[in-house]
C-alpha positions in Angstrom: 0.1 0.0 0.1 1.4 3.2 -0.9 2.7 5.6 1.8 -0.5 8.6 2.7 1.5 12.0 2.6 0.5 15.6 3.2 1.6 17.9 0.1 4.1 20.6 1.4 5.0 18.9 4.5 8.8 17.5 5.5 7.3 13.8 4.3 6.5 15.3 0.8 9.7 17.1 0.4 12.2 14.9 2.3 13.8 13.6 -0.7 14.1 16.9 -2.6 15.2 19.5 -0.2 16.7 22.0 -2.2 20.5 22.9 -1.6 19.1 26.9 -1.5 18.6 28.5 1.6 15.2 27.8 2.3 12.3 25.5 1.3 10.1 26.9 3.7 8.2 30.8 4.2 6.3 30.7 7.3 3.7 33.9 8.0 1.9 34.6 10.9 -1.3 36.3 9.9 -2.9 39.3 11.9 -4.6 37.9 15.2 -8.3 37.1 14.4 -9.8 34.0 16.1 -13.6 32.9 16.8 -12.2 30.1 19.1 -10.8 30.3 22.9 -9.3 27.2 23.1 -7.7 26.0 26.2 -4.8 24.3 25.1 -4.0 28.2 22.9 0.0 28.8 22.6 -1.1 32.6 22.6 -3.4 32.9 24.7 -3.6 37.1 25.0 -0.5 37.8 23.9 -0.2 38.7 20.1 1.5 40.3 17.7 0.9 44.3 16.2 -0.1 43.9 12.3 2.3 46.4 11.1 2.8 44.4 7.4 0.7 45.6 4.8 -0.3 43.2 1.9 2.5 44.6 -0.4 4.9 44.2 2.3 3.7 40.7 2.4 4.3 40.0 -1.7 7.7 41.6 -1.1 8.5 39.1 1.2 7.3 36.1 -0.8 9.4 37.1 -3.6 12.3 37.1 -1.6 11.4 33.5 -0.2 10.9 32.2 -3.6 14.2 34.1 -4.7 15.9 31.6 -1.6 14.3 28.4 -3.0 11.6 28.5 -0.9 9.0 26.0 -2.5 5.7 26.1 0.6 4.2 28.9 2.4 3.1 28.0 5.7 0.1 29.6 7.5 -0.6 28.8 11.4 -2.4 32.2 12.0 -2.1 33.7 14.6 -5.5 32.8 15.0 -7.9 31.4 12.4 -6.4 32.1 8.5 -9.1 32.2 7.2 -10.7 34.8 9.0 -8.1 37.4 7.8 -8.9 40.3 5.4 -7.7 39.7 2.0 -6.7 35.7 2.5 -8.3 35.2 -1.2 -5.8 37.2 -2.6 -2.4 36.3 -0.8 -3.6 32.3 -1.4 -3.7 33.9 -5.2 -1.0 35.3 -5.3 1.3 32.6 -3.2 0.1 30.0 -5.8 1.1 32.7 -9.1 4.6 32.4 -7.2 4.7 28.7 -7.7 3.9 28.0 -4.2 2.0 25.1 -2.0 0.5 26.9 0.3 -0.5 24.7 4.0 -3.1 26.3 5.8 -3.9 25.9 10.0 -7.4 26.1 9.8 -10.1 25.3 13.0 -12.3 24.5 10.1 -15.4 26.6 10.7 -14.8 28.6 7.6 -13.7 26.0 5.3 -16.8 26.6 3.5 -17.5 24.7 -0.1 -16.7 28.0 -1.7 -13.3 28.1 0.0 -12.6 24.6 -0.6 -12.7 24.8 -3.9 -10.8 27.9 -4.2 -7.6 26.5 -2.5 -7.9 23.1 -4.1 -7.6 24.9 -7.6 -4.7 27.0 -6.2 -2.8 24.3 -4.5 -3.5 24.3 -1.0 -2.8 21.6 2.0 -5.1 22.1 4.8 -4.6 21.0 8.4 -7.8 21.1 10.1 -7.6 21.0 14.2 -10.2 18.6 15.2 -9.5 17.4 19.0 -12.7 15.5 19.4 -15.5 13.5 18.1 -18.0 14.3 20.9 -19.6 17.4 20.6 -19.4 18.3 24.5 -15.6 17.2 24.8 -15.3 19.6 21.7 -16.8 22.8 23.2 -14.7 21.9 26.5 -11.2 22.3 24.9 -12.4 25.5 22.0 -14.2 27.0 24.8 -17.1 27.5 22.3 -20.7 26.5 21.3 -22.4 26.0 18.2 -19.4 25.0 15.8 -18.8 21.5 16.3 -21.9 20.2 13.7 -20.1 22.9 11.0 -16.9 22.2 11.1 -18.2 18.6 11.0 -20.4 19.3 8.2 -17.0 21.4 6.4 -14.8 18.9 6.7 -16.8 16.6 4.8 -17.5 18.7 1.9 -13.7 19.8 1.6 -13.1 15.9 1.7 -15.7 15.9 -1.1 -14.1 18.5 -3.1 -10.6 17.2 -2.8 -11.0 13.7 -3.7 -9.8 14.5 -7.9 -6.8 16.4 -6.0 -4.7 13.4 -4.4 -2.1 12.1 -6.8 -1.4 8.1 -6.3 1.9 6.7 -7.8 2.5 3.7 -6.6 5.0 4.7 -3.9 3.3 7.3 -2.2 -0.6 8.7 -1.9 -0.1 12.5 -1.7 -3.0 13.7 -0.2 -3.8 17.5 0.6 -5.8 17.2 4.0 -5.0 16.9 7.6 -6.4 16.2 10.7 -4.8 17.9 14.2 -5.4 16.5 17.5 -4.0 18.1 20.2 -4.8 14.9 23.3 -5.7 15.9 26.6 -6.7 14.0 29.6 -9.9 14.6 27.6 -9.6 13.0 24.5 -6.7 10.6 24.8 -9.5 7.7 24.7 -10.8 8.9 21.4 -7.3 9.8 19.4 -7.1 6.2 17.8 -10.5 7.0 16.7 -10.4 10.5 15.1 -6.9 8.9 13.6 -9.2 5.9 11.8 -11.7 8.8 10.7 -9.2 10.0 8.6 -9.1 7.1 6.6 -6.7 7.1 3.3 -7.7 10.3 2.2 -6.3 12.9 5.4 -3.3 12.7 7.3 -3.7 11.8 11.4 -0.8 14.9 13.1 -1.3 14.1 16.9 0.7 16.9 19.3 0.5 16.8 23.2 0.1 20.6 25.2 3.0 23.0 24.9 2.8 25.0 28.3 2.4 28.5 27.1 -0.5 30.9 26.3 -4.2 29.8 27.4 -2.3 26.1 28.1 -0.8 27.7 31.1 -3.9 28.1 33.1 -5.6 25.2 31.9 -2.1 23.3 32.2 -3.5 20.9 35.5 -7.2 20.3 33.7 -5.4 19.0 30.6 -2.3 17.2 31.3 -2.8 16.4 34.9 1.1 15.7 36.8 4.4 14.6 34.9 3.3 11.1 34.6 -0.2 11.9 33.3 1.7 14.3 31.0 4.1 11.6 29.8 1.4 9.5 28.9 0.0 12.4 26.3 3.3 12.3 25.0 3.4 8.9 23.6 0.0 8.7 23.2 0.9 11.6 20.3 4.1 10.0 19.2 2.2 6.6 19.2 -0.3 8.1 16.6 1.0 10.5 14.6 1.1 9.4 11.0 4.3 12.3 11.0 5.6 10.8 14.0 5.0 13.9 15.9 4.4 17.3 15.0 3.7 18.5 11.7 6.8 20.2 10.9 9.4 16.3 12.0 11.4 15.2 9.2 12.1 12.1 9.1 15.7 12.9 11.2 13.9 13.8 13.9 14.7 17.3 14.0 11.9 20.5 12.3 11.6 21.6 9.1 10.2 24.4 10.0 13.3 25.5 11.9 16.3 23.7 9.6 14.4 24.4 6.1 12.5 27.9 6.8 12.0 31.2 7.9 9.1 32.3 9.9 7.9 35.8 9.9 4.9 37.2 12.8 2.3 39.4 11.9 4.3 42.9 12.8 7.2 41.8 10.8 9.4 40.2 13.3 11.2 36.8 12.8 10.7 33.9 15.3 13.1 30.9 15.3 9.6 28.9 14.6 5.6 30.1 14.4 4.7 29.1 18.1 8.4 30.6 19.7 6.9 33.9 21.0 9.6 34.2 23.0 11.9 34.7 20.0 10.0 37.5 18.9 12.1 40.5 18.3 15.3 39.1 18.9 16.3 37.6 15.3 15.7 41.0 13.0 12.3 42.1 11.6 11.7 41.7 7.2 11.0 45.4 7.7 15.1 45.9 8.3 16.7 43.4 7.1 16.7 40.9 4.0 15.6 37.6 4.1 19.2 36.3 3.2 20.8 38.3 6.5 18.2 37.0 8.6 18.7 33.2 7.4 22.7 34.0 7.5 21.9 34.3 11.2 19.9 32.6 12.1 22.4 29.1 10.9 24.7 30.4 13.9 21.8 29.2 16.0 20.6 25.9 14.5 23.2 23.8 16.2 21.3 24.2 19.7 18.5 22.1 18.1 20.0 19.0 16.2 17.4 16.9 15.8 14.6 18.6 18.1 10.7 18.0 16.5 9.3 20.9 17.9 11.6 23.8 19.6 9.3 25.0 22.0 8.7 21.5 23.3 12.7 21.1 24.0 13.4 21.2 27.2 16.3 23.6 26.8 14.1 25.9 24.9 13.8 29.0 27.3 17.3 28.6 28.3 18.1 29.1 24.5 15.6 32.0 24.5 17.6 33.7 27.5 20.6 33.8 25.6 19.2 35.5 23.0 18.3 38.4 25.1 
């Protein structure tokens, strides 16, 4: 049976990682979100939006010239609510990029699904539970569960025509991302089974940042219980961990990319909030200059699948200051 991989993720690019400067440009868009997830790494700390659309287009051109092939859009918040999101997606496609977009699925309408399918977009859809009550509890919302499930069904149907099966790899463009907690740990295998052969399953464990600090004991329990959640995430995730994990265990977004915040500041990766302002800004430096500076720090995280989950992460941040 062909291996199932998501277009744009490291498992898709691993055999052809370029010899150029980067393969990924990771963009955090301005913070807008209709959820208040207990596990959210952001909390109330968000970036001021000071990059206009033309700034973003300039950075995308620079990234393409450095060899980048994939634009990863993770938020901050829910990207599909962002003003001009369709123009951004369309421009990325015209430059030849594959786009990988994280979404909670609540705005993933049939029209958006068709638009994105035709512009080489892969979606990573967050779905932490198949139980409406647990879903509402974890997302701190009401009334979204049925809509998200319906949107996923529509999107799956629309994206069927985009699947490429070459006998060795089944390249799909949809994934489900679940963060395992005490509330959903017993249904992780069920969520994975739901993915069938047309969606990749990605499973993470919580990061003690943002909202998760306040809800940590509720979500993760004691050290022994948290270790169990870690084991579950690595056991069930078809990417062997987070979406960024390379086959050698390292983070592709760190070692093969550049992450840009909504205000133009560089972060070590799109969730490494504490490194904001410590690694430059695209308004002041070229991506090439920024990448050269980041290279000096890469040896600190040789084979870490996730920078912010690394036990020495906060010490590293202190060293940058």
